[in-house]
C-alpha positions as CSV (number, residue, x, y, z in Angstrom):
1,M,-113.5,-67.5,-187.0
2,K,-111.1,-68.1,-184.1
3,T,-108.5,-70.7,-184.7
4,K,-106.3,-72.7,-182.3
5,F,-103.9,-75.7,-182.4
6,I,-106.0,-78.9,-182.2
7,W,-104.2,-82.2,-182.8
8,P,-105.9,-85.6,-183.2
9,F,-105.0,-88.3,-180.8
10,T,-103.1,-90.3,-183.4
11,L,-101.1,-87.4,-184.5
12,A,-100.1,-86.7,-180.9
13,I,-98.8,-90.2,-180.6
14,V,-96.7,-89.8,-183.8
15,T,-95.3,-86.6,-182.5
16,V,-94.3,-88.1,-179.2
17,L,-92.5,-91.0,-181.0
18,L,-90.7,-88.5,-183.3
19,V,-89.5,-86.4,-180.3
20,T,-88.4,-89.5,-178.5
21,S,-86.5,-90.9,-181.4
22,C,-84.9,-87.5,-182.0
23,R,-83.7,-87.3,-178.4
24,K,-82.1,-90.8,-178.7
25,H,-80.5,-89.9,-182.0
26,L,-78.8,-86.9,-180.3
27,D,-77.9,-89.0,-177.2
28,C,-80.4,-87.0,-175.1
29,D,-82.5,-89.0,-172.7
30,D,-85.8,-87.9,-171.3
31,N,-84.1,-86.3,-168.3
32,T,-81.8,-84.1,-170.4
33,P,-82.8,-80.4,-169.9
34,L,-83.7,-78.5,-173.0
35,A,-81.9,-75.4,-171.7
36,T,-79.1,-74.2,-169.4
37,V,-79.9,-71.1,-167.4
38,K,-77.3,-68.7,-165.9
39,V,-77.4,-65.2,-164.5
40,Y,-76.0,-62.9,-167.1
41,A,-76.3,-59.5,-165.4
42,T,-77.5,-58.1,-162.0
43,G,-78.2,-54.8,-160.4
44,L,-81.2,-53.8,-162.5
45,N,-84.2,-51.8,-161.2
46,N,-87.4,-53.5,-162.3
47,P,-86.1,-54.7,-165.7
48,R,-88.6,-55.0,-168.5
49,G,-88.2,-55.1,-172.3
50,L,-84.7,-55.8,-173.7
51,K,-83.0,-55.9,-177.1
52,F,-79.6,-56.1,-178.6
53,G,-78.4,-52.9,-180.1
54,P,-76.4,-52.4,-183.4
55,D,-73.2,-52.2,-181.3
56,G,-73.7,-55.8,-180.1
57,N,-74.6,-54.8,-176.5
58,L,-77.8,-55.8,-174.7
59,Y,-80.0,-52.8,-173.8
60,V,-82.6,-53.2,-171.0
61,A,-85.5,-50.9,-170.2
62,E,-86.1,-50.5,-166.4
63,G,-89.1,-49.4,-164.5
64,G,-86.8,-47.7,-162.1
65,I,-87.3,-46.8,-158.5
66,G,-90.7,-45.1,-158.4
67,G,-91.5,-41.6,-157.0
68,T,-93.2,-39.6,-154.3
69,N,-95.1,-36.9,-156.2
70,S,-98.9,-36.9,-156.5
71,S,-100.8,-35.1,-159.1
72,G,-103.8,-34.9,-156.8
73,K,-106.8,-33.2,-158.5
74,Q,-105.0,-32.0,-161.6
75,C,-106.4,-34.9,-163.6
76,D,-108.3,-38.2,-163.4
77,Q,-106.5,-40.6,-161.1
78,V,-106.4,-44.4,-161.4
79,I,-108.9,-45.8,-159.0
80,P,-108.0,-48.0,-155.9
81,P,-106.7,-50.5,-155.3
82,V,-104.2,-49.9,-158.1
83,G,-104.2,-46.1,-157.8
84,P,-103.4,-43.4,-157.0
85,Y,-99.9,-43.4,-158.4
86,K,-96.9,-41.4,-157.1
87,G,-94.2,-40.4,-159.6
88,S,-90.9,-38.7,-160.4
89,T,-89.5,-37.1,-163.5
90,T,-86.3,-39.1,-162.9
91,G,-85.5,-42.7,-161.7
92,G,-86.6,-44.6,-164.8
93,R,-83.5,-46.1,-166.5
94,I,-82.0,-47.7,-169.6
95,S,-78.9,-49.9,-169.0
96,W,-76.6,-51.5,-171.5
97,I,-74.8,-54.8,-170.7
98,N,-71.5,-55.8,-172.4
99,S,-70.5,-59.3,-173.4
100,A,-68.9,-59.8,-170.0
101,G,-72.3,-59.2,-168.3
102,Q,-71.3,-55.8,-166.8
103,R,-74.1,-53.3,-166.4
104,N,-73.7,-49.7,-167.6
105,T,-76.1,-46.8,-167.4
106,L,-77.2,-45.2,-170.7
107,S,-79.7,-42.9,-169.0
108,D,-81.4,-42.6,-165.6
109,Q,-83.2,-39.5,-166.5
110,F,-86.6,-41.0,-167.4
111,P,-89.8,-40.8,-165.3
112,S,-90.7,-43.5,-162.9
113,T,-93.9,-44.1,-161.0
114,I,-95.2,-46.5,-158.3
115,D,-98.8,-47.5,-157.8
116,A,-100.7,-48.1,-154.5
117,L,-99.8,-51.9,-154.7
118,G,-96.1,-51.2,-155.0
119,D,-95.6,-51.9,-158.6
120,I,-93.2,-49.7,-160.4
121,S,-93.1,-48.6,-164.1
122,G,-90.9,-46.2,-166.0
123,V,-89.2,-47.3,-169.3
124,G,-91.2,-50.2,-170.7
125,D,-89.1,-51.2,-173.6
126,V,-86.2,-50.2,-176.0
127,A,-85.9,-50.3,-179.8
128,F,-83.5,-49.3,-182.4
129,M,-83.9,-47.5,-185.7
130,G,-80.5,-47.4,-187.4
131,N,-78.0,-46.6,-184.8
132,T,-80.4,-44.6,-182.7
133,T,-81.9,-45.8,-179.4
134,Y,-85.6,-45.2,-178.6
135,A,-87.4,-45.7,-175.3
136,L,-91.0,-46.5,-174.6
137,I,-92.0,-44.3,-171.7
138,T,-94.8,-45.9,-169.7
139,G,-94.3,-44.4,-166.2
140,A,-95.4,-40.9,-167.0
141,G,-98.5,-38.8,-167.5
142,C,-100.6,-36.9,-165.1
143,S,-102.5,-40.0,-163.8
144,H,-99.1,-41.5,-162.9
145,G,-98.0,-38.5,-160.9
146,V,-95.8,-37.0,-163.7
147,P,-97.9,-34.3,-165.3
148,S,-95.0,-32.6,-167.1
149,I,-94.1,-35.7,-169.2
150,P,-96.4,-37.8,-171.4
151,N,-96.3,-41.5,-172.0
152,G,-94.9,-42.3,-175.4
153,I,-91.8,-42.7,-177.5
154,A,-88.5,-40.9,-176.8
155,K,-85.3,-40.6,-178.9
156,V,-82.3,-41.2,-176.7
157,N,-79.0,-39.5,-177.2
158,A,-75.6,-41.0,-176.6
159,N,-75.1,-38.7,-173.5
160,G,-78.3,-40.0,-171.9
161,T,-80.5,-37.0,-172.7
162,W,-83.7,-37.7,-174.6
163,T,-86.4,-36.0,-176.6
164,S,-90.1,-37.0,-176.8
165,I,-91.2,-37.8,-180.4
166,A,-94.7,-39.1,-179.7
167,D,-97.2,-38.1,-177.1
168,M,-99.3,-41.3,-176.6
169,S,-101.0,-40.0,-173.5
170,S,-102.9,-37.4,-175.6
171,F,-103.6,-39.9,-178.3
172,L,-105.1,-42.4,-175.9
173,K,-107.3,-39.8,-174.3
174,A,-108.5,-38.4,-177.6
175,N,-109.2,-41.8,-179.2
176,P,-110.9,-44.2,-176.8
177,V,-111.2,-47.9,-177.6
178,A,-114.5,-49.6,-178.1
179,K,-114.5,-51.5,-174.8
180,P,-112.5,-49.9,-172.0
181,E,-112.6,-51.6,-168.6
182,E,-114.0,-48.9,-166.2
183,D,-112.8,-50.8,-163.1
184,D,-109.3,-51.1,-164.4
185,F,-108.5,-48.0,-166.4
186,E,-105.3,-46.0,-166.8
187,P,-106.0,-42.6,-168.4
188,D,-102.4,-42.3,-169.7
189,G,-102.3,-45.9,-170.8
190,D,-99.9,-48.8,-170.0
191,L,-97.4,-49.0,-172.9
192,Y,-95.7,-52.4,-172.5
193,S,-93.7,-53.2,-175.6
194,F,-92.8,-51.9,-179.1
195,I,-90.9,-53.0,-182.2
196,V,-89.7,-51.4,-185.4
197,V,-91.1,-52.7,-188.7
198,D,-90.4,-51.1,-192.1
199,G,-89.2,-47.8,-190.6
200,N,-92.1,-47.3,-188.2
201,F,-92.8,-48.1,-184.6
202,Y,-95.5,-50.4,-183.4
203,V,-96.6,-50.2,-179.8
204,I,-98.8,-52.5,-177.7
205,E,-100.9,-50.7,-175.1
206,A,-102.0,-53.1,-172.5
207,N,-104.7,-51.3,-170.5
208,H,-106.9,-49.9,-173.2
209,G,-106.1,-52.9,-175.5
210,E,-104.7,-51.7,-178.8
211,L,-101.8,-51.9,-181.4
212,D,-100.7,-48.5,-182.6
213,K,-98.3,-47.3,-185.4
214,I,-96.0,-44.4,-184.9
215,T,-94.0,-42.8,-187.7
216,P,-90.5,-41.5,-187.0
217,D,-91.9,-37.9,-186.9
218,G,-94.4,-38.9,-184.3
219,K,-97.6,-39.3,-186.2
220,I,-99.8,-41.9,-184.3
221,S,-102.5,-44.1,-185.8
222,R,-104.3,-47.2,-184.5
223,V,-103.7,-50.5,-186.3
224,A,-106.1,-52.5,-184.2
225,D,-108.6,-52.0,-181.4
226,I,-108.1,-55.4,-179.7
227,S,-110.7,-54.6,-177.1
228,A,-113.4,-54.4,-179.8
229,S,-113.3,-58.1,-180.6
230,Q,-111.6,-59.6,-177.6
231,G,-112.6,-57.5,-174.7
232,H,-110.3,-56.6,-171.8
233,V,-107.6,-59.2,-172.3
234,V,-104.6,-57.0,-171.4
235,P,-102.3,-57.4,-174.5
236,T,-98.7,-57.0,-173.5
237,V,-96.2,-58.0,-176.2
238,V,-95.8,-57.8,-180.0
239,A,-93.6,-59.6,-182.5
240,Y,-93.6,-59.4,-186.3
241,Y,-93.4,-62.6,-188.3
242,K,-93.9,-63.2,-192.0
243,G,-96.0,-60.1,-192.7
244,N,-98.2,-60.2,-189.6
245,F,-98.1,-59.1,-186.0
246,Y,-98.4,-61.6,-183.2
247,V,-99.5,-60.4,-179.8
248,G,-99.5,-62.2,-176.4
249,N,-101.8,-61.2,-173.5
250,L,-101.5,-61.1,-169.7
251,N,-105.3,-61.5,-168.9
252,P,-106.9,-60.0,-165.8
253,F,-106.2,-61.2,-162.3
254,P,-106.8,-63.6,-160.6
255,I,-104.7,-65.7,-162.9
256,K,-106.5,-68.4,-164.9
257,D,-104.1,-71.1,-166.1
258,G,-104.4,-71.5,-169.8
259,G,-106.3,-68.2,-170.1
260,S,-103.8,-66.3,-172.3
261,N,-103.5,-66.4,-176.1
262,I,-101.4,-65.5,-179.0
263,Y,-103.3,-63.2,-181.4
264,K,-102.5,-62.7,-185.0
265,I,-103.1,-59.2,-186.3
266,T,-102.9,-58.4,-190.0
267,P,-101.5,-55.1,-191.2
268,G,-105.1,-54.1,-191.9
269,G,-106.0,-54.6,-188.3
270,D,-107.9,-57.9,-188.4
271,V,-107.5,-59.7,-185.0
272,S,-107.8,-63.5,-184.6
273,V,-106.8,-66.0,-182.0
274,W,-103.7,-67.9,-183.3
275,A,-102.9,-70.2,-180.3
276,T,-104.5,-70.8,-177.0
277,G,-103.6,-72.3,-173.6
278,F,-100.9,-70.1,-172.3
279,T,-100.7,-68.2,-169.0
280,T,-99.7,-64.6,-168.1
281,I,-97.7,-63.9,-171.3
282,L,-95.1,-61.1,-170.9
283,G,-92.8,-62.0,-173.8
284,I,-92.7,-63.6,-177.2
285,A,-90.0,-64.1,-179.8
286,F,-89.6,-66.1,-183.0
287,D,-86.3,-67.7,-183.8
288,K,-84.6,-68.5,-187.2
289,Q,-86.2,-71.9,-187.3
290,D,-89.7,-70.4,-187.1
291,R,-90.2,-71.5,-183.5
292,L,-92.0,-69.2,-181.1
293,Y,-90.8,-68.8,-177.5
294,V,-93.5,-67.7,-175.1
295,L,-92.6,-66.2,-171.7
296,Q,-95.1,-66.9,-169.0
297,N,-94.8,-64.8,-165.8
298,T,-96.7,-67.1,-163.5
299,T,-98.4,-70.5,-163.8
300,G,-100.2,-72.5,-161.1
301,N,-101.1,-69.5,-158.9
302,Q,-103.8,-66.9,-158.8
303,F,-101.4,-64.0,-158.6
304,P,-97.8,-63.3,-159.7
305,T,-95.6,-65.6,-157.8
306,P,-91.7,-65.8,-157.7
307,G,-90.4,-69.1,-159.0
308,A,-93.5,-69.8,-161.1
309,G,-92.4,-68.4,-164.5
310,S,-91.6,-70.5,-167.5
311,I,-90.8,-70.5,-171.2
312,V,-92.8,-72.6,-173.7
313,R,-91.5,-73.2,-177.2
314,V,-94.1,-73.7,-180.0
315,N,-92.7,-75.6,-182.9
316,P,-93.8,-75.0,-186.5
317,S,-96.1,-78.0,-186.3
318,G,-97.8,-76.7,-183.2
319,T,-96.2,-79.1,-180.7
320,R,-95.0,-77.5,-177.5
321,E,-92.2,-77.9,-175.1
322,T,-91.4,-76.3,-171.8
323,I,-87.9,-75.0,-172.2
324,T,-87.3,-73.9,-168.7
325,S,-89.3,-73.2,-165.5
326,G,-88.7,-71.8,-162.1
327,L,-88.3,-68.2,-163.3
328,S,-89.0,-65.4,-160.8
329,L,-91.5,-62.8,-162.1
330,P,-89.9,-62.6,-165.6
331,T,-91.0,-59.6,-167.7
332,G,-89.3,-59.7,-171.1
333,I,-87.5,-61.9,-173.6
334,T,-85.3,-61.5,-176.6
335,I,-83.1,-63.7,-178.8
336,G,-79.4,-62.7,-179.1
337,P,-77.1,-62.8,-182.1
338,D,-75.7,-66.0,-180.5
339,D,-79.1,-67.6,-180.7
340,K,-79.4,-67.7,-176.9
341,L,-82.4,-66.4,-175.0
342,Y,-82.1,-63.4,-172.8
343,V,-84.8,-62.8,-170.1
344,S,-85.5,-60.0,-167.7
345,N,-86.0,-61.8,-164.4
346,I,-87.3,-60.4,-161.1
347,G,-88.9,-57.7,-163.2
348,F,-91.1,-56.4,-160.3
349,G,-91.7,-57.2,-156.7
350,P,-90.2,-56.2,-153.3
351,I,-86.6,-56.9,-154.3
352,A,-86.7,-55.7,-157.9
353,V,-85.0,-52.4,-157.1
354,G,-81.4,-53.4,-157.4
355,G,-82.3,-57.0,-157.5
356,G,-83.4,-57.3,-161.1
357,Q,-81.5,-59.7,-163.4
358,V,-81.0,-60.7,-166.9
359,L,-80.8,-64.5,-167.5
360,Q,-79.0,-66.1,-170.4
361,I,-80.5,-69.3,-171.6
362,S,-78.5,-71.7,-173.8
363,L,-80.7,-74.1,-175.7
364,R,-79.9,-77.8,-176.3
365,N,-80.9,-79.3,-179.6
366,C,-82.7,-82.3,-177.9
367,S,-86.0,-82.1,-179.7
368,C,-87.1,-82.4,-183.3
369,D,-90.1,-81.2,-185.1
370,K,-91.9,-82.0,-188.4
371,K,-94.4,-80.0,-190.3
372,F,-97.5,-82.1,-191.1
373,D,-99.5,-81.4,-194.2
């Protein structure tokens, strides 16, 4: 059975009164913003997933600058209007940002590709296992104009060189999902985000619609075929919370406000709808207070639109608050050791090469929440 947050009218009134009284108690009126936003770093090329490393610095995956090479008839191409792609074996990048907000390059030797609509992909996300950095390569594979490099996971060395540990392009081709979308199909996949849980990697693939497990030695297995029960919903991001995986989805275009969900996936692969009513989800993160932050790329428009992104906080009771809005094509979110939110902004679009940003969002404790039995 699908579940979602449904609150009786009387309970909604009680919740409003609680939030109002909490604001007054903290000397916060109704016009007090719940967050303060500032630009933390600039000069990024199509920034995507981001995480803090064991050294305390913030690492940002970047789509890069695209390429010019076509793989022609070497393999199946992505059909128009998205395809064909043109790629390069270099141009994708991982940057690290120090506490002063200064950007530094870890490596710019990753593949990068650009589709016929101008969207660029390269490195989709970063993760850490111990002191080692890993990259999620999503701008490679023959269908992306980079036949010599597969999409997958790479181990990154301190000097910027890297080694592929998992060929997900081959896995996706050999293990099709139950309900692929023929009119929107990427043969090499669209790997959007990954995390480390109990010594293994877990990857969300958006185009085919699946959650996959990859061991440190590169063995790949499917945890859940999301397409089988949910269809072509374009799952994008994954978080792990109290023994289960939580996945947000983008949904196909044109955008339908409220058409994106948070899905709960058990370790055994059971998929259920956990929360509904979101739009174009490209990031999720749980904080220490069990609150979920949902990054929405665009609301109120049919297609991705600068200035229409926002962050919604879901409290443990299920109540929701818009923390901030007016974001420009945001593509990733993480929570720092300082409990502030960090967001990849201007993650794609005409000025995203060199114009990408990381935003730092400081939260104000101007709301309260109560768990109802």
